[in-house]
C-alpha positions in Angstrom: 99.9 97.8 107.7 97.3 100.4 108.8 96.4 100.2 112.6 93.2 98.7 113.7 90.4 101.0 114.6 89.3 100.7 118.4 85.7 100.2 119.2 83.6 100.4 122.5 84.5 97.4 124.9 82.0 94.6 125.0 79.6 94.3 127.9 80.9 90.8 128.4 82.7 90.6 131.7 85.1 88.0 130.4 86.4 90.7 128.0 88.7 92.7 130.2 90.6 94.5 127.3 89.6 96.7 124.4 88.3 94.8 121.2 89.4 96.0 117.8 87.7 96.2 114.4 90.1 94.8 111.8 90.3 96.6 108.3 88.8 94.5 105.6 91.2 91.8 104.4 91.5 88.1 103.4 94.8 86.6 104.2 93.7 83.2 102.8 92.9 84.8 99.4 96.4 86.5 99.4 98.1 83.0 100.3 96.1 81.1 97.7 97.0 83.6 95.0 100.6 83.7 95.9 100.6 80.0 96.0 99.1 79.7 92.5 101.7 82.1 91.1 104.6 80.1 92.8 103.3 76.8 91.1 102.6 78.5 87.7 103.9 81.9 87.1 101.4 82.3 84.2 98.9 83.1 87.0 100.6 86.4 87.6 99.9 87.6 84.0 96.2 87.3 85.0 96.4 89.9 87.8 99.4 92.0 87.3 97.4 94.5 85.1 95.6 95.7 88.1 97.0 94.2 91.3 100.1 96.0 92.9 102.1 95.0 95.8 100.7 97.6 98.2 97.2 96.1 97.6 98.2 93.1 99.9 97.1 93.6 103.5 100.0 91.6 104.9 103.2 93.5 104.0 105.4 90.3 103.5 102.9 89.2 101.0 103.3 92.3 99.0 107.0 91.9 99.2 106.7 88.3 97.9 104.5 89.3 95.0 106.8 92.2 94.0 109.9 89.7 94.1 107.9 87.3 91.8 107.1 90.1 89.3 110.8 91.4 89.3 112.0 87.9 88.5 109.4 87.4 85.8 110.6 90.8 84.3 114.1 89.3 84.0 112.6 86.1 82.2 113.3 84.0 85.3 111.0 81.4 86.8 109.9 82.4 90.3 109.5 79.4 92.7 110.1 78.9 96.5 113.8 77.8 96.0 114.9 80.7 93.6 113.0 83.2 96.1 114.7 81.9 99.1 117.9 84.0 99.0 115.9 87.2 98.7 114.1 86.5 101.9 116.7 85.0 104.1 117.0 88.4 106.1 113.2 89.4 105.9 112.1 89.7 109.4 108.5 89.6 108.5 108.9 86.2 106.6 111.0 85.0 109.6 108.0 85.4 111.9 105.9 83.3 109.6 108.4 80.5 109.4 111.0 81.7 107.0 111.7 80.1 103.7 109.5 77.3 104.7 106.5 79.6 104.5 107.1 79.9 100.8 106.9 76.2 100.3 103.7 76.1 102.4 102.2 78.8 100.1 103.0 76.6 96.9 101.7 73.6 98.8 98.2 75.4 99.5 98.0 76.8 95.8 94.7 77.6 94.2 94.3 76.6 90.5 95.4 79.1 87.9 91.8 79.2 86.8 90.8 80.9 90.1 93.8 83.3 90.2 92.0 86.3 88.7 89.1 85.8 91.1 91.5 85.9 94.1 93.2 88.9 92.7 90.0 90.9 92.3 89.1 90.0 95.9 92.4 91.4 97.2 92.1 94.4 94.9 88.5 95.1 96.1 89.5 94.8 99.9 92.4 97.2 99.2 90.0 99.8 97.7 87.7 99.3 100.9 90.6 100.1 103.1 91.3 103.2 101.3 87.6 104.3 101.5 88.0 103.8 105.2 91.0 106.0 105.3 89.3 108.8 103.3 86.4 108.6 105.6 88.6 108.9 108.6 90.3 111.8 107.1 87.0 113.5 106.4 85.9 113.1 109.9 89.1 114.5 111.3 89.1 117.4 109.0 85.4 118.3 109.7 86.2 118.4 113.3 89.4 120.3 113.1 89.1 122.6 110.1 90.5 126.2 109.8 88.0 129.0 110.6 88.4 130.6 107.1 88.0 127.2 105.3 84.5 126.8 103.8 82.8 123.3 104.2 82.4 123.3 100.4 86.2 123.2 100.0 86.3 119.9 102.1 83.3 118.5 100.1 85.3 119.1 96.9 88.4 117.5 98.3 86.4 114.5 99.4 85.0 114.2 95.9 88.4 114.5 94.4 89.8 111.7 96.6 86.8 109.5 95.9 87.1 110.2 92.1 90.7 109.3 92.2 90.0 106.1 94.0 87.3 105.2 91.5 89.7 105.8 88.7 92.4 103.6 90.2 93.2 100.8 87.7 91.6 102.5 84.8 94.8 104.6 84.2 97.7 104.7 86.5 100.1 107.6 86.5 103.9 107.5 86.2 106.2 106.4 83.3 104.8 104.1 80.7 106.7 101.9 78.2 107.1 103.7 74.9 105.8 100.4 73.2 102.5 100.9 75.0 102.2 104.4 73.9 103.0 103.5 70.3 100.5 100.8 70.2 97.7 103.0 71.5 98.7 105.7 68.8 98.6 103.1 66.0 95.1 102.1 67.3 94.1 105.6 67.0 95.6 106.2 63.5 93.8 102.9 62.4 90.4 104.1 63.7 90.9 107.4 61.8 92.0 105.4 58.7 88.9 103.1 58.9 86.5 106.1 59.6 84.9 107.3 56.2 85.4 110.8 57.4 89.1 110.3 58.6 88.1 111.4 62.2 90.5 110.7 65.0 88.5 112.6 67.6 84.9 113.6 68.5 82.9 114.8 65.6 81.8 118.5 65.4 78.9 117.5 63.1 80.5 120.0 60.4 82.3 118.2 57.6 84.5 121.2 56.7 85.5 121.7 60.4 86.2 118.1 60.9 88.5 118.0 57.8 90.5 120.9 59.3 90.7 119.6 62.8 90.2 115.9 62.5 87.6 116.3 65.3 88.1 117.2 69.0 90.9 115.3 70.6 91.0 113.6 74.1 93.0 115.7 76.6 92.9 118.9 74.5 91.9 122.3 75.7 90.1 124.0 72.8 89.4 127.7 72.9 86.4 129.2 71.0 86.7 132.9 71.0 84.7 135.7 69.3 83.2 139.2 70.0 79.5 139.3 71.1 76.9 138.4 68.5 79.4 136.4 66.4 77.7 133.1 67.2 80.2 131.4 69.5 77.6 130.0 71.9 75.5 128.9 68.9 78.5 127.0 67.4 79.4 125.5 70.8 75.8 124.3 71.2 75.8 122.9 67.7 79.0 121.0 68.2 77.8 119.6 71.5 74.5 118.5 70.3 76.0 117.1 67.0 78.3 115.0 69.3 75.7 113.9 71.6 73.3 112.9 68.7 76.1 110.9 67.1 76.7 109.0 70.3 73.1 108.2 70.6 73.0 106.9 67.0 76.2 104.8 67.6 74.8 103.2 71.0 71.5 102.4 68.9 73.5 100.8 66.2 75.6 98.7 68.8 78.9 100.4 68.1 81.2 100.1 71.1 81.6 103.3 73.1 85.3 103.5 72.5 84.7 103.4 68.8 82.1 106.2 68.8 82.9 109.4 67.2 80.2 111.0 69.3 80.2 112.0 72.9 78.4 112.2 76.4 78.4 115.9 76.6 78.4 118.2 79.7 77.7 121.9 79.0 78.4 124.5 81.8 76.2 127.5 80.8 77.5 130.1 83.1 76.0 133.0 81.1 72.4 131.5 80.0 69.8 129.7 81.9 69.2 126.1 81.0 65.8 127.2 79.8 67.3 129.7 77.4 69.9 127.2 76.2 67.1 124.4 75.7 65.0 127.0 73.7 67.9 127.7 71.6 68.4 124.0 70.9 64.8 123.3 70.2 64.9 126.2 67.7 67.9 124.8 65.9 66.5 121.3 65.8 62.8 122.2 64.8 63.9 125.0 62.4 61.5 127.5 64.2 62.9 130.8 65.2 63.4 131.2 69.0 61.6 134.7 68.7 58.4 133.0 67.5 58.7 130.4 70.2 59.1 133.0 72.9 56.1 135.0 71.7 54.1 132.1 71.1 53.4 133.1 67.4 53.2 129.6 66.2 50.9 127.8 63.8 49.9 124.2 64.7 52.3 122.6 62.3 55.2 124.5 63.8 54.1 123.5 67.3 54.0 119.9 66.2 57.6 120.4 64.9 58.9 121.6 68.3 57.0 118.7 70.0 58.8 116.2 67.7 62.2 117.7 68.2 61.7 117.6 71.9 60.8 113.9 71.8 63.9 113.2 69.7 66.1 115.1 72.1 64.9 113.3 75.2 67.4 110.4 74.7 70.4 112.4 73.7 73.2 112.5 76.3 73.4 116.3 76.7 73.6 117.5 80.4 73.5 121.2 81.3 74.6 122.9 84.5 73.7 126.6 84.7 75.0 127.2 88.1 76.3 130.9 88.1 79.6 132.1 89.4 81.2 128.6 89.6 84.8 128.3 90.8 87.3 126.2 88.8 87.3 123.8 91.7 83.6 123.6 91.8 83.5 123.0 88.0 86.2 120.2 88.2 84.1 118.5 91.2 80.9 118.6 89.0 82.9 117.4 85.9 84.3 114.4 87.7 80.9 113.6 89.1 79.3 113.6 85.8 82.2 111.4 84.4 81.7 108.9 87.1 77.9 108.7 86.7 77.2 109.2 83.0 80.5 108.5 81.2 81.3 112.1 80.3 83.4 112.5 77.1 83.1 116.1 76.1 83.1 119.1 78.2 81.8 122.7 77.0 82.3 125.6 79.2 80.4 128.9 78.3 82.3 131.0 79.1 85.8 131.1 80.6 85.7 134.7 81.9 82.8 133.9 84.1 84.6 131.2 86.1 86.1 132.4 89.3 89.6 131.2 90.6 90.4 130.4 94.2 91.7 133.9 95.0 89.6 136.8 96.3 91.3 139.7 94.7 89.7 141.7 92.0 92.5 143.9 90.7 93.8 143.6 87.1 96.9 141.8 88.1 95.0 139.4 90.3 92.5 138.8 87.3 95.4 137.9 85.0 96.7 135.4 87.6 93.1 134.1 88.0 92.6 133.4 84.4 96.0 131.7 84.3 94.7 129.3 87.1 91.5 128.8 85.3 93.0 127.9 82.0 95.6 125.6 83.7 92.7 123.9 85.7 90.7 123.4 82.5 93.8 121.8 80.8 94.6 119.6 83.6 90.9 118.6 83.8 91.0 117.5 80.1 94.0 115.3 80.8 92.6 114.0 83.9 89.3 112.9 82.5 90.9 112.1 79.2 88.4 114.1 77.1 88.4 117.3 75.0 87.4 120.5 77.0 85.7 123.3 74.6 86.0 126.5 76.5 84.5 129.8 75.2 86.4 133.1 75.6 85.5 136.7 75.1 87.8 138.9 72.9 89.2 142.2 73.7 87.4 145.4 72.6 90.5 146.3 70.7 89.1 144.2 67.8 86.6 147.0 67.3 89.1 149.7 66.8 90.8 148.0 63.9 89.7 148.3 60.2 90.2 144.7 59.8 88.2 143.2 62.5 89.3 139.6 62.0 90.4 138.3 65.4 93.9 137.1 66.1 95.6 135.6 69.1 96.5 138.7 70.7 92.9 139.8 70.9 92.2 137.2 73.6 91.5 138.6 77.0 94.6 137.8 79.2 95.8 136.3 75.9 99.1 135.2 77.2 97.9 132.4 79.5 94.9 131.4 77.4 97.2 131.0 74.1 99.9 129.1 76.1 97.6 126.5 77.8 95.2 125.9 74.8 96.0 123.1 72.4 93.8 124.7 69.9 92.3 128.3 69.4 89.3 129.0 67.1 87.8 132.3 66.3 84.2 132.9 65.0 84.0 135.9 62.7 81.0 137.1 60.6 81.9 140.0 58.5 78.1 140.3 57.7 77.6 141.7 61.3 80.0 144.5 60.6 79.0 145.3 57.2 75.3 145.6 58.1 76.2 148.4 60.6 78.1 150.3 57.9 74.9 150.7 55.7 75.4 153.9 53.5 72.6 156.2 52.5 70.0 154.7 50.0 70.3 155.7 46.4 74.1 156.4 46.4 76.7 154.4 44.5 78.0 153.2 47.7 74.6 151.8 48.6 74.6 149.6 45.6 78.0 148.3 46.2 76.9 147.7 50.0 73.9 145.7 48.8 76.1 143.6 46.5 78.5 142.9 49.4 75.8 142.0 51.7 74.4 139.4 49.3 77.9 137.7 49.2 78.3 137.9 52.8 74.8 136.8 53.9 74.9 133.8 56.2 78.6 133.2 55.8 80.7 132.5 59.0 84.4 132.1 59.2 86.0 129.7 61.8 89.6 130.9 62.0 92.0 128.3 63.4 94.5 130.6 65.0 96.4 127.8 66.7 96.5 124.0 66.4 99.0 121.7 67.9 98.0 118.7 65.7 97.7 120.5 62.3 97.7 123.5 60.2 96.1 126.8 60.9 93.8 128.5 58.5 90.0 129.5 57.8 86.9 127.2 57.4 83.7 128.9 56.0 80.4 127.9 57.2 76.8 128.9 56.8 75.0 130.4 59.8 71.3 131.0 60.0 71.0 133.6 62.7 67.2 133.2 63.2 67.6 129.7 64.5 71.2 129.9 65.6 72.2 127.0 63.3 75.6 126.3 61.7 75.9 124.0 58.8 78.5 123.3 56.0 78.5 126.0 53.4 78.3 123.5 50.5 75.1 122.2 51.9 73.6 125.6 52.3 74.6 127.2 49.1 71.0 128.2 48.4 68.5 130.7 49.8 67.1 129.4 53.2 63.7 128.1 53.2 61.0 130.5 54.2 59.9 130.1 57.8 56.5 131.0 58.9 
């Protein structure tokens, strides 16, 4: 039991000693709950899902509760008579009257109907005591911190402690019975079976990609890599917004959040500003080239399309953080905050190499260690928040020196740690981009073949699945409209794009 916190002595002359502020607790609620359980063990089933022995303020009450649960696990009825042998040498119970105290608890029992209410009261007060402890530690640390420790580190630690406290009861760590794991797995399989698109994860909004991946799965770290100008940011943005749009549609249709194939999306844009990213999204949704939007070369009809797209996007749960030079610790803190406030269910990071680790070295060796820290941090964040993390990554320039420029796992910068920590690695590759740079002289036989090849490659993007823990590797072909940075299924875009202007 935590010690009471001393406060200033009262001005009352009759009070000659110190007065103390007691931590929040309710001994009567603890007694009433234990009494209800001793009278009818079924009452324990109403609270054992969230209430643990350490939540009781009075230690002996916690020990009684623990003994009851252990007897129930052995399919034995727990009552004062059967509990008596376990507490004959318990000094704490002896101070309360010994085994007779168990009888008094049963005599003062609450009804089983009120058992859960009493359990919730005990649990809530336990959380409040932990809040007090976190607050005390914050004060002590702030007064007595190391000279080289930034205050932001303490803020991040405090937010971590508060997040952990807020998540208590939602998912406890430690071992779980295999039966519970199997039950949850069967539920996931059932949801995928009943889904018309056979999705078991968050939708990408692209049918061909969904078929290959089964969606983006909870607790997975997905790496999306490519050379500059391949469209990896565009694809990540498309996936994020497709998932957010699906979430909004599902919520409007009254589908429970746990059954939605959409997501509340958090997008860390470390390279582009939020304005630039918003302009891209507006261009993609309105089908108006961002170049025309930036220069203001718009007709009235186009401007109305942009305004209509903006109104449609206002209700979409898509949140952007464009803070530059974030550390992995800062990113985790902000992600936890968004999870707590908005129910985050898909996290996108653009891009991995722009995140900083906790170290301060800048040598190549230190950078490899830093990237290792970052990828481990993103993977642990995916597991902690129980959501997919989609992180973009640059590829090594070595790709450009090969005749076949299709990327492979070894092309990832600091590839060892990224490949090891990732559950899935996707590459974006557009042969059209490279072919366009090899244009031969007009009028030659090579030029005619080049024109024919460019017609076949126009608007075609390959998504190469280089690694997938849950399924096969391979390639998915999509259509990419570079003017509006828009990816669609190739089958839906097997025609010339509409004239925009």
